[in-house]
N, C-alpha and C positions, 0 to 999 in steps of 0.2 A: 306511472310503471316503476316495482320498485326496482334498484340497481341488484345487479349480478354478481353473486356474491366471490370475490378472488382469492384465491391463495398463492400466500408470496413462503419462497422457499432462497436460504441462504446457497449458493454455491461457494464454497471453501477451494481455493483452489492455489498450488505455488508456479511462482514463474521464474521458467530459465532458459538458461540457451540462447540464440538470437533473437526471439519472440522477445528479450527484454531491451532491444532499441523499436521495437512497436510502440509508438505514442496512447497515451491513455483514450485519447477519442478514436482510434483505429481498433485497439483494445475491445473500446464498444461496442466497434460497426462486425471485429471479428465475434464475439459473442451473442449476437445478433443472427450470424451467418451459422454461428455452429449451432443454436438451436434450433435455428428451421431446419438445420438438417437432422437433427436429433429428432425432427418429429415431436416434441414439445408446445403443448396447445398453450402460447402464451394470449397473457390477455392484454389488449392494444389499448392505447388511449383514445381519448373519443374528439373530435373536433374534423376539419377537412385535411388533416393530415395524420393518419393516427402512425406510432408508434408504439414498437413492444413497451411493454410498459418493464423497467428496468434500472437498478441501480448501482453503480461498483461503489468501493469503496476509496479513501483518497487516491489520488495520482501518485503515482510510482515513479522516481526520477529516471528519468531517458538512459539507459544502459544500467541500471539496480537489477539485481534478481531479490524473489522474496518465496517466504514460503506460510505467509499470510494472508494474505487476497482474496476479495469476495466478491459477487454477484450475485444482490438482488435480483428475484424474476417474479412477476407475478403471473399465475397460471387460474386460468378459465375451470378449470378441473382440479380435482385434488387424486394426486400421486402420490405412490408410494415414495417414502427419499431415494432407499432399492434400486427403484424402476429409472428417477431421473438420473442417480451417478449412471447406473448400468448406460442407458443411453446416448448421456451425451460425452461419458469416453470410448465410444466406439467412433465418435466422429469432434472431439477434441483437438487441436491443434500441435503440433512436437510444441513442446516446452513448457506446457500448457498441462499441468499433474492435480487433476482432481481428487482433494484431499477430505471430501466430506458435501454432503448436504442436509440441512437444516432446515425446519420449518420455525416461520419467524410471524410475528404475530401482524397483520398486513397496516394495521394502526400504527407501528412503530415509528417515529423517524428514519428517515434515512441513513444510510452508515455513513457517509460525510458528517452528519450531523452529530451522529451520536460519538464518533473517534474525536476524543480529547488527546489523545497524544501517540503517538508512534515509537517504539524498538528500532533501531538499527546496528549490525555488525558489520568493521570496516575493517576489513585487511589491507595492512599497506604494506605496498611494494615499490619500489624497494624499502624497505622497513628503518626506520631511523632508527639511532642508539636508546636501547630503553629511558635509560638516563633523562635526555636528552626531551622525548617523547612526556616523558614523568611531568617533567618540570612545566615544560607549553601545555599539558592537559590540569595542572596545577593551574598555572596563572589564570587562563581561562574559566575556571571554577570559578578563582577568588576575582578575578574582575567585578566591577560594578557595572562596566560599559563594557559593548563591544559594537562600536560604530560598523557599519555594514552596507552596503548598496547592490541597488538589485534590482533589477528592469528601471533603473532613472529614478529610482528613489532610495534615503537615507531611511536604515530603521538599526535599532536597536539588538542586534542575536541574544547577549546575553536571556534575559529572561520566557528565550523560547526553549533554550538547556535544563533542561528539569531533571538528566543526569548525565553525566561524561567518565568515563573508566577507563582504565588498562583489566581489562577481562582476563585473557589467559595468554597464551602462545599458542598460537597456529600454525603449523608447518613451517616453524622457525620464526616467522614474524608475529610480532605481536596483533594484536585484536582488540582494536577500542567498543566499546560498548555504549550507546546514546542513547538516552530518551527524549523527542524534542515535542514541544508541544504541536498540539495539529488542532488548535480550535478556529473557526474562522476570523480572520484577520490577521489571527496569529502563529504562521505554520514554522515551523523551523527545519529548514534543510541539510541533510547531513552534508553537502557538498559545500555550505559554506560552513561548519563545523570542523570540517578537516582544515579548510583553505585559512581559519582564523588562530589554527594550530601553527602556521608558515608551512604547510605543507601543500603538496599539488593535490586538487583530487582525482587530477585527470588519472592517477597512477592506482587511485584507492577502489576497489571492489568493497561495494555498498552491496548490504544483504538487509532486507528490511524482516524481522524475525515477531514482531508482533504489533497486533493495532490493540490499543488500550481504549477500551468505551466507559461512556459513561456510566454504566451498569455496571462495570467490576467494582 
């Protein structure tokens, strides 16, 4: 018997407010519930424990906001992009804003494997003096190595930083803009970059602004 054709769609969304403290795994469950409530005809995996066919963009660090998150879903029947967006918007939890819905090649690689880098904007609070911050940024950019320790492992942060700059002033505070590697086994974390500048990431407002895919 021929396998039934499934249709793949990408829901692009923003994540703000208190839902930014929802973990990647819990957000996946949230999307499952939301799509069921929206009565979207989800396709399911085969086997003894069928699960909805869907995958998300790379995990957003807990507590961070984003304007470029995405979840890919597979449906058993073709739907218009507008109808998917309309139905999901009626039931989506507070803090998740649907930005657009796109049709995607069902055979394309997963979102995570397509993502090669991620851009972040960071507001520092309290802000350090601009000259001091500029010196710290210059030191990190010019460094040959940036030894760091994460979850019991030592690694070099420097090759994971593709760019780092003070972009502009925002609300009287300097804004850091950084592009970090997001390849498998080589993913930069914005809070580690902030710590490498000699700053406390606890008081930084980290916002994800762009996913950079290998097709770009």
